[in-house]
N, C-alpha and C positions, 0 to 999 in steps of 0.2 A: 419527489419521484413520481407522484401521481400525474403531474403535468408532463413529465418526460414520457411516461408510458402512453398518455393520451396523444402526444405529438407523434410518437413512433407509428401509431396506427394510421395516421393521416399522411405519411410520407410515401411518395412514389419513388421508383428507381431513379428518375431524373432528379428528384429532390436530394437523394443520397449522393448522386454524382456531384451535385453542386456543393453539398455539405463537405464531401471529401475534398473537393477542389479548394474550399476555404481553408481546410486544415493544411493541405499541402502548400498553399500560397503563403500561409503565415510563416513558413520557414524563410521567406524572402522579404515579405512586406509587413510593416506594422499594421496596416489595413490593406486588404487585398482588393485591387481595383477590378471593375467589371470585365475589362478586356482580358486580364490574366485569368479570371475565373472561366471565361469562355474557352480559352486555350486549354486549361487544365481539365475541364469537364467534357471537352469536345462537343459542346452545345453552342447554339447561336446565342448572341447577346440578348436577343429577345426572350429566348427560352430560359436563359440564366436569370434574367430580370424577373420573370414570372415566378421562378422557383425562389428567388431571394425574398420577394415580397411575402411569400408563404412562410418561409423559414423565419423571417423577421417577425411576422405576426405570431408565430408559435414560440418566440423567445429563444430560438436556436442560434441566431446570429445577431451581432450588434453592428449597426451601421454608423458610419461617421462621414459627415460632409465637411469638406474643406476645399483645397485646391482640386480635389477629386473626391468621388464617393467611393469609400472602401468598406470592407466587411471583415469581421473576425468572429470566431466561434465564441459562444457563451459556454459556461459549464454544462448547461442543459444540452447544448448541441454536441459537445464532446461525449456526454453520457450516451446520447442517442447513437453515435457512431460506434462506441464500444459495445453497447448492448446488441446492436444490429449484427455486428461481427460475431459475437458469442452465440447468438441465436442461430446464425447461418452455419456456424461450426458444429452445431448440435450440442453445445455445452449447456445452454440455458433454454428452458421452456417458459418459465415465469419467474417473477420477482415480486417481493412484497412492496406495497405502496409506501409503507412507513419504515424508517430505519429501526433496527433492533439495537444499534449501538452508534454512538456519535462521539468522535474525538476532535481534537484541535485540527487535525489534518486528514481526517477520513470519516466516511459514513459507511456503515455496514448494514446490509439488507439480507433477508432470507431469500434464497432462490431454490427453484426446483429444476432438476435436469430432465431431459426427455425420458430417462429411465425411472424417474420418480425419486431420485436421490435428493435429500435436503443438503444444500450447500450454503456457505457464507459468501456473499458478493460484496467485496470491499472496494469502495471508490476513494482513491487518494485525492485529497484536496490540499496539496502542499501550497503553502503561502496564504492560506485562508486567513491566518492571524497576522503573519509578518513575513511577506515574501523575501524581503531583503535579508532578514536574519536567517531564514531557512536556507537560502542560497549560500550564505556564508558558511553555514555549519555542515551541510550535507557532503559527505565524501563522494557520493556518486555523481555530483555535479562536476567534479574535477576542475579543469581549467577553463570551462566554458564561461565567458563573460557576458554574453548576450543569450539569455534563456528565458522563455516565457513560463508562466505558471502551468500552462498546458503541458509543455515538454518536461518540466520538472516533475510534475505529477506522474507522467508516463515513466520517467526514470525511476521514481520511487516504487512504482508497481513492479517494474522489471527487476529492480534490486531485491524487493521482498520475495518475489516468486523464485528467483534464483537461489536465495537463501533457503527457502522452504524445500526446494528440490534437494539441495545438498544435505540439509538436516534430516529430512524424512528418510532419505536413502541411508543415512548413518544411524537410523533408529533413535534419533533425538525426539523427545515428546513435543511435537508440533502438529498443527493441523495438516492433513494431507493436501498438498497442492493439486489443483485440478487443471487450471488454465489461466491465462491472463491476456488482456488486450488493452492497449493504450494505458489508461490510468486505473484499470480495474483488475483485481485479483480474485479468482474464484478458488475456494478451498473447502475442505471438509467443514461441516457445521457441527459444533460440539456444544452440548448443553452443560453448563457449569456456572460457577460463581467466581467473580474476580477475587483474587487474594486481598485486594484493597478493601473489600467489604468485610474482612475479618471473619470468614466462615468458621464454624467449629471444625476442628481437625481431630482425628482419632489419636494421633501421636504427633504433636507439633514439631518436636525435634527431628523425628524421622522424616516428616514432610520437608522440613528445611534442608536436611541432608540430601534428600532425593532431588530437590530443586538445584542444589549446588552440584550434584552429580550430573544433572542434565546440562548445566552450564559447562561443565568439564567435557562432556561428550560433544557438545557443540564446538568447543575450542579444539578438541582433537580432530574434528571434521574440518577445521580451518575457519571457523566462524565465531566472531565475538558480537554479541547482540548490540552493544553500544548505547542502549537506552533502557536497560532492564530495570524494572521496579515492580512493586506490588500491583501496579495498574495494568501490566501486560502479562500477568500470570493467571491462568484459569485453573480453578480447582474442579477437576472432573473425577468423580468417584474416588475422592481422597488422594488423587495423584495430580501433580502439576503439569500443565500444558503451557508452553511458552509461545506467545504470539507477538505481532507487531515487529517485523524485522527489517523495515526499509532502511534503517540507519546502520545496519551491520557493517563491520569491517573485517577484513581478512586477518587471521592470526599472525600473518607476516607483515601486517601494516606497522609502520614505525610507532604509531600511538596505540597499538593493540593492548599493551599491558596497562596503559592508563585507563582505557575503556573497560577492560576486564576488571580491574580493581574497583572502578566506580560502580559497575554492575553488581559485583559481590557486596560492596559496602551498602548499596541501596537496599538489597535484600536482607542482609544481616542486621542492619539498623531497624528495619521494619519488624523483624522477629523479636528483636530486643525491646522495641517500643510497645508492641501490641501483645506479645506473648511472654516477655520477660526472659528470653533466652540470651545468655551471654555469648560472646564470640571473640575469637582471635583472628583478625583479618589475615595475617600472614600464614596462619595454619590452614585456613580455608583456601587461600590463594595457592598454597603448595599442593593441596589436593587436586585443584583444578588444572594446574600447569604440569602435572606429572602423569605420564602415561606409561604403564608397565614399569614404574619405578624410575623412569628417566626424565630429566628436566627437558621441557619442550618450549620454554620461553626464556628470554634473557632476564637477567636481574634488573631490578628497578634502579 
């Protein structure tokens, strides 16, 4: 992020026009040719060429020579576009140079809003480990057969932000969503400890039950996490906060019950393994799938 922030300070409005043109051109071209970039940016080819040399030297675009010379965005270039937009919107004023969290498919930084509020800034990096596998597994990719890492990361961010909006409005214990752009989600920053670190809990059984209750509230709001485990539950003041929602599915999805059972089983197994709490999966599933005493999901 240090290099991205340094690059941002060096970019002119013309540089951003060309960077935006590369992004738009990638929808049509594997590598975007100079002529197309000139059209998309409304700049002369000489002006575009000057900007591209600068962008390439800063590591924001990648150049390929073959039958023609073409360009694509790098991850750093995509970061610059998203951050520039969030700054222009008045969402972000500054961001930490180093991540406060790093996962297989995301990096999380601390950010400050113009009002001085501390926020979490999450950069989705879908496909960092295995693009082919993530494309196969993700619900939000749908039937798209040709899709870049860039676009898939944007879809992940959009999916997660939509889930957070639904859940926060339904009073589910999740970080408050603030905004998103491209592959970046900005939300409330919470100080806590991941459940995976086995923090001391005042009442372990009560905490587990509260966590299951939050899963039920999410389901009632039409959302199933889809990848829930001790690694995406934060313990904040002895209460659970659920995060990492890009893989969520609707409760009406044909596989919703499968994912719901898997989410519950992951959590219940963790509490059995680390805290010695026994469980009956079907009993907990019944708690989650009943609202006001009425069944809300089909039988398995």
